[in-house]
C-alpha positions as CSV (number, residue, x, y, z in Angstrom):
1,M,-203.8,-144.8,-4.8
2,K,-200.0,-145.4,-5.3
3,N,-199.8,-142.5,-7.8
4,F,-201.7,-140.2,-5.4
5,I,-199.2,-141.0,-2.6
6,T,-196.3,-140.6,-4.9
7,K,-197.5,-137.2,-6.2
8,H,-197.9,-135.9,-2.6
9,I,-194.5,-137.2,-1.6
10,M,-192.9,-135.6,-4.6
11,A,-194.6,-132.3,-3.9
12,F,-193.4,-132.3,-0.4
13,F,-189.8,-132.8,-1.3
14,T,-190.0,-130.3,-4.1
15,A,-191.0,-127.7,-1.5
16,F,-188.0,-128.8,0.6
17,L,-185.7,-128.2,-2.5
18,F,-186.6,-124.5,-2.5
19,L,-185.8,-124.3,1.2
20,T,-182.4,-125.8,0.7
21,T,-179.4,-123.5,0.8
22,T,-175.7,-124.0,1.1
23,V,-175.1,-124.6,4.8
24,Y,-171.5,-124.8,6.1
25,A,-170.7,-127.2,8.9
26,E,-169.6,-125.4,12.0
27,P,-165.9,-125.5,12.8
28,S,-164.9,-128.1,15.3
29,I,-161.8,-129.8,16.7
30,E,-160.7,-133.4,16.4
31,L,-157.9,-135.4,17.9
32,I,-155.9,-137.5,15.5
33,P,-153.3,-139.9,17.1
34,G,-150.3,-141.2,15.3
35,T,-148.6,-144.5,15.8
36,P,-146.6,-145.0,19.1
37,N,-142.9,-145.3,18.8
38,A,-140.5,-147.6,20.7
39,N,-140.4,-145.1,23.6
40,N,-144.2,-145.3,24.0
41,E,-144.6,-141.8,22.6
42,T,-147.6,-140.9,20.5
43,E,-148.0,-137.6,18.7
44,I,-151.7,-136.4,18.6
45,S,-152.8,-133.7,16.2
46,V,-155.2,-131.2,17.6
47,R,-156.9,-130.4,14.3
48,L,-159.4,-127.9,13.1
49,K,-162.3,-129.6,11.3
50,N,-164.5,-127.7,8.7
51,H,-162.4,-124.6,9.2
52,T,-161.4,-124.4,5.5
53,E,-165.0,-123.5,4.7
54,Y,-164.7,-120.3,6.7
55,A,-161.0,-119.7,6.1
56,E,-161.4,-116.8,3.6
57,V,-163.1,-114.6,6.2
58,L,-162.6,-116.1,9.6
59,K,-158.9,-116.7,10.6
60,A,-158.5,-118.6,13.8
61,S,-156.5,-116.3,16.1
62,G,-156.8,-117.6,19.6
63,T,-157.5,-120.9,21.4
64,A,-157.7,-122.2,24.9
65,F,-158.6,-125.7,26.1
66,T,-157.7,-128.4,28.6
67,L,-156.3,-131.8,28.0
68,E,-157.0,-134.5,30.5
69,F,-155.1,-137.8,30.7
70,S,-156.2,-141.2,32.0
71,E,-154.0,-143.3,34.3
72,G,-150.7,-144.3,32.6
73,V,-150.8,-141.4,30.1
74,T,-148.6,-138.4,30.6
75,I,-147.8,-135.3,28.5
76,A,-144.3,-135.0,27.0
77,D,-144.5,-131.9,24.8
78,V,-146.7,-129.5,23.0
79,T,-145.7,-127.8,19.7
80,S,-147.6,-125.8,17.1
81,P,-147.1,-125.3,13.3
82,F,-150.2,-123.0,13.5
83,F,-149.3,-120.7,16.4
84,D,-145.8,-119.9,15.2
85,T,-143.4,-117.6,17.1
86,F,-144.4,-113.9,17.2
87,V,-141.2,-113.1,15.3
88,N,-142.0,-115.4,12.4
89,Q,-145.6,-114.2,12.3
90,F,-144.7,-110.6,12.0
91,N,-142.0,-111.3,9.5
92,A,-144.3,-113.4,7.3
93,V,-146.6,-110.4,6.6
94,Q,-146.2,-108.6,3.3
95,N,-145.1,-105.0,3.8
96,G,-144.5,-105.8,7.5
97,P,-141.3,-105.2,9.6
98,E,-138.0,-106.1,8.0
99,P,-137.0,-109.7,8.7
100,G,-135.4,-109.9,12.1
101,S,-136.4,-106.4,13.1
102,Y,-139.2,-107.3,15.4
103,T,-138.4,-107.5,19.1
104,V,-140.7,-109.6,21.2
105,P,-141.9,-107.6,24.3
106,D,-140.8,-108.7,27.7
107,G,-143.2,-111.3,29.2
108,F,-144.4,-112.5,25.8
109,P,-141.7,-115.0,24.7
110,A,-144.1,-117.2,22.7
111,P,-147.7,-117.4,21.6
112,L,-148.2,-120.9,23.0
113,V,-148.5,-121.5,26.8
114,T,-149.1,-124.8,28.7
115,N,-149.8,-125.1,32.4
116,D,-149.7,-128.6,34.0
117,D,-151.4,-129.4,37.3
118,G,-149.4,-132.5,37.7
119,I,-150.0,-135.7,35.7
120,T,-153.7,-135.7,35.0
121,K,-154.4,-132.3,33.3
122,T,-152.7,-129.7,31.1
123,M,-154.2,-126.3,30.2
124,V,-153.2,-125.0,26.8
125,A,-153.6,-121.4,25.5
126,A,-152.3,-119.7,22.3
127,A,-152.6,-116.5,20.4
128,R,-151.9,-115.8,16.7
129,C,-151.3,-112.3,15.4
130,M,-150.6,-113.1,11.7
131,P,-151.2,-116.0,9.4
132,T,-148.0,-118.2,9.0
133,S,-149.4,-121.7,8.3
134,E,-151.9,-123.3,6.0
135,S,-152.1,-126.3,8.2
136,N,-155.3,-127.1,10.1
137,D,-153.3,-128.6,12.9
138,L,-153.6,-126.3,15.9
139,M,-151.2,-128.3,18.1
140,I,-149.1,-131.4,18.1
141,V,-149.3,-133.0,21.5
142,K,-146.8,-135.7,22.4
143,V,-147.9,-138.1,25.1
144,I,-146.3,-141.2,26.7
145,A,-148.6,-144.1,27.3
146,T,-147.5,-147.0,29.5
147,Q,-150.9,-148.6,29.3
148,N,-154.0,-148.3,27.1
149,G,-155.6,-145.0,27.9
150,T,-157.3,-141.9,26.7
151,V,-156.6,-138.2,26.1
152,T,-159.7,-135.9,26.4
153,L,-159.9,-132.3,25.1
154,K,-162.5,-130.1,26.8
155,P,-163.2,-126.4,27.4
156,T,-161.0,-124.8,30.1
157,T,-162.8,-123.9,33.4
158,L,-161.3,-120.9,35.2
159,T,-161.6,-120.4,38.9
160,N,-159.4,-117.4,39.5
161,A,-161.5,-115.0,41.7
162,S,-159.0,-112.2,41.4
163,A,-159.5,-112.3,37.6
164,G,-163.3,-112.1,38.0
165,Y,-164.1,-115.8,37.9
166,V,-165.7,-116.0,41.3
167,E,-167.7,-119.1,40.2
168,P,-166.1,-121.8,38.0
169,T,-166.5,-120.6,34.4
170,K,-166.0,-122.4,31.1
171,I,-164.4,-120.2,28.5
172,D,-164.6,-120.3,24.7
173,V,-162.3,-122.7,22.9
174,L,-161.5,-120.9,19.6
175,V,-161.8,-117.3,18.6
176,G,-161.4,-116.0,15.0
177,S,-160.5,-112.8,13.3
178,D,-162.8,-111.4,10.7
179,S,-160.6,-109.7,8.1
180,T,-163.5,-107.8,6.6
181,K,-164.1,-105.8,9.8
182,N,-162.3,-103.1,11.7
183,S,-160.3,-104.3,14.7
184,N,-162.4,-102.0,16.9
185,D,-165.6,-103.6,15.8
186,P,-167.1,-105.8,18.5
187,D,-167.7,-108.5,15.9
188,A,-164.1,-108.5,14.6
189,Y,-163.2,-111.5,16.8
190,P,-166.1,-113.9,16.5
191,V,-166.3,-117.1,18.6
192,L,-165.7,-120.1,16.3
193,I,-166.0,-122.8,18.9
194,G,-167.7,-121.9,22.1
195,S,-167.5,-123.1,25.7
196,D,-170.3,-125.6,25.1
197,L,-168.0,-127.9,23.2
198,G,-168.4,-131.5,24.4
199,D,-165.6,-133.7,25.4
200,I,-163.4,-135.0,22.6
201,V,-161.7,-138.3,23.4
202,T,-159.1,-140.3,21.6
203,N,-157.4,-143.6,22.5
204,V,-153.7,-144.1,23.0
205,V,-151.8,-147.3,23.5
206,P,-148.2,-148.3,24.3
207,Y,-145.8,-149.4,21.6
208,G,-146.8,-152.8,20.4
209,G,-150.0,-152.6,22.4
210,G,-152.7,-155.0,21.3
211,G,-155.9,-153.9,19.6
212,L,-154.4,-150.6,18.1
213,D,-157.1,-148.1,17.1
214,T,-155.0,-145.2,15.7
215,D,-157.9,-142.9,14.8
216,G,-160.1,-143.8,17.8
217,D,-163.1,-144.6,15.8
218,G,-163.9,-147.9,17.4
219,L,-162.4,-150.1,14.7
220,L,-159.1,-151.8,15.1
221,D,-156.4,-150.9,12.6
222,S,-156.3,-154.6,11.5
223,V,-159.8,-154.4,10.1
224,E,-159.4,-150.9,8.5
225,T,-157.8,-152.1,5.3
226,N,-157.8,-148.8,3.5
227,T,-158.9,-150.4,0.2
228,G,-161.9,-148.1,-0.4
229,I,-164.2,-151.2,-0.6
230,Y,-166.4,-152.3,2.3
231,V,-166.5,-156.1,2.6
232,D,-167.7,-156.7,6.1
233,A,-166.9,-155.7,9.7
234,N,-163.6,-157.5,9.5
235,N,-162.6,-155.9,6.2
236,T,-164.0,-152.4,6.2
237,G,-161.9,-150.7,3.6
238,T,-161.7,-147.6,5.7
239,D,-158.7,-145.4,6.5
240,P,-157.1,-146.4,9.9
241,N,-155.9,-142.7,10.3
242,N,-159.3,-141.1,9.7
243,P,-162.2,-141.8,12.1
244,D,-164.8,-140.7,9.5
245,T,-163.5,-142.0,6.2
246,D,-166.6,-140.9,4.2
247,G,-166.8,-137.5,5.9
248,D,-170.5,-137.7,6.8
249,G,-170.0,-136.7,10.5
250,M,-170.4,-140.3,11.8
251,N,-167.5,-142.4,13.0
252,D,-166.6,-145.4,10.9
253,G,-167.0,-147.7,14.0
254,D,-170.5,-146.3,14.7
255,E,-171.6,-146.8,11.1
256,V,-170.3,-150.5,11.0
257,A,-172.1,-151.1,14.4
258,A,-175.3,-149.7,12.9
259,G,-175.0,-152.1,9.9
260,H,-174.0,-149.3,7.5
261,N,-171.3,-149.1,4.8
262,P,-168.8,-146.7,6.4
263,L,-167.7,-145.7,2.9
264,L,-171.1,-144.3,2.0
265,K,-172.3,-141.0,3.4
266,L,-175.3,-141.4,5.6
267,G,-178.3,-140.5,3.5
268,D,-176.5,-141.2,0.2
269,A,-179.3,-143.5,-1.1
270,D,-178.1,-143.5,-4.7
271,G,-174.4,-144.0,-3.9
272,S,-173.4,-140.9,-5.8
273,G,-170.9,-139.8,-3.1
274,S,-173.0,-136.9,-2.0
275,V,-176.3,-136.3,-0.3
276,N,-178.8,-134.3,-2.3
277,I,-182.5,-134.0,-3.1
278,F,-182.3,-137.0,-5.4
279,D,-181.6,-139.2,-2.4
280,A,-184.7,-138.0,-0.6
281,L,-186.7,-138.6,-3.8
282,I,-185.3,-142.1,-4.3
283,V,-186.2,-143.0,-0.7
284,A,-189.7,-141.7,-1.3
285,E,-190.0,-143.8,-4.5
286,Y,-188.8,-146.9,-2.6
287,I,-191.4,-146.3,0.1
288,A,-194.1,-145.9,-2.6
289,G,-193.0,-149.2,-4.3
290,I,-191.6,-147.5,-7.4
291,K,-188.0,-148.4,-6.6
292,T,-186.7,-151.8,-5.4
293,E,-183.8,-152.5,-3.0
294,S,-181.6,-153.4,-5.9
295,E,-182.1,-149.9,-7.4
296,L,-180.8,-148.2,-4.3
297,A,-177.1,-148.3,-4.8
298,G,-176.6,-147.0,-1.3
299,F,-179.3,-149.1,0.3
300,S,-177.7,-149.2,3.8
301,A,-177.1,-145.4,3.7
302,A,-180.8,-144.8,2.9
303,D,-181.6,-145.8,6.5
304,A,-180.8,-142.3,7.6
305,D,-182.0,-142.8,11.2
306,C,-180.3,-146.2,11.7
307,S,-183.6,-147.7,12.7
308,G,-183.0,-150.9,10.7
309,N,-185.9,-150.0,8.3
310,I,-186.3,-147.6,5.4
311,N,-189.4,-145.5,5.9
312,I,-190.8,-142.0,5.5
313,F,-188.8,-140.8,8.5
314,D,-185.6,-141.5,6.6
315,A,-186.8,-139.4,3.7
316,L,-187.8,-136.6,6.1
317,I,-184.4,-136.6,7.8
318,I,-182.6,-136.4,4.5
319,A,-184.8,-133.4,3.5
320,E,-184.2,-131.7,6.8
321,Y,-180.5,-132.1,6.4
322,L,-180.7,-130.5,2.9
323,A,-182.7,-127.6,4.4
324,G,-180.1,-127.1,7.1
325,I,-182.5,-128.0,9.9
326,S,-180.6,-131.0,11.3
327,D,-177.5,-133.2,10.9
328,L,-177.4,-136.7,9.6
329,N,-176.5,-139.1,12.4
330,C,-177.9,-142.1,14.1
331,S,-179.4,-140.2,17.0
332,K,-182.5,-139.1,15.1
């Protein structure tokens, strides 16, 4: 009976193997806070995530978003290594205008614009005509925190009736430029991150504030020892400046709370460092009684749905991830 079950499980996952193709993660944005200085100032990187997988074809060329601040947090400055000055962008292009020869048109002094509505909110917009930076940091936002608080990035909602926005309308967050298409092609400027982007939140604290969580992943810096070895919830071995040390799309704090090793990618049952068809097969073998717990190097990561048990659903979730049907996270 065991061999019969095993053969059918193996046949099922072999079929999934043929469905599996290279699936790029969609570009997204993350907020990475630095350490507050003695003036209670914290620099937050507004960073493109997964953009490098598209960078050869899709160059980010325009962005618009809103930053909201909780009580006790105010904005001090916004700079950008990505959206450089128009002069620098034009002069950086091979065979472009001679250095210093480009004159910025009246009314367009810079490609980066911020618009504050007081203390609680800042709208940011920027355009980029030529590549000038290899950095994935869209912006560097400097805030002042006089108490523990949050900074939230969300799509901008426009309400200007004279501009055609009669009803409140969310606009796209990031637009690209496809270098393989003519500029008149309607697909030349694809939407990389749309108006359906959910709220992205990071924590900020005053200088010397207790319980510092620099990367906002739910783990205090004091337990993120950055050793690369997970011991327990008080010595996680994770990077205090990276909310997802193993890069599996799940925050370190969420993985620890679910009883997972945050240094193992969710679904990496064999502990190889990547999730592949062998992980699904190993889980299937464990379910069939062929493999034991000690033979699963990534035993905690094999619990792909974070249910607390390893069963056929974990094998299915891993297979669906490999086929590009779903992501690996604890909401399955």
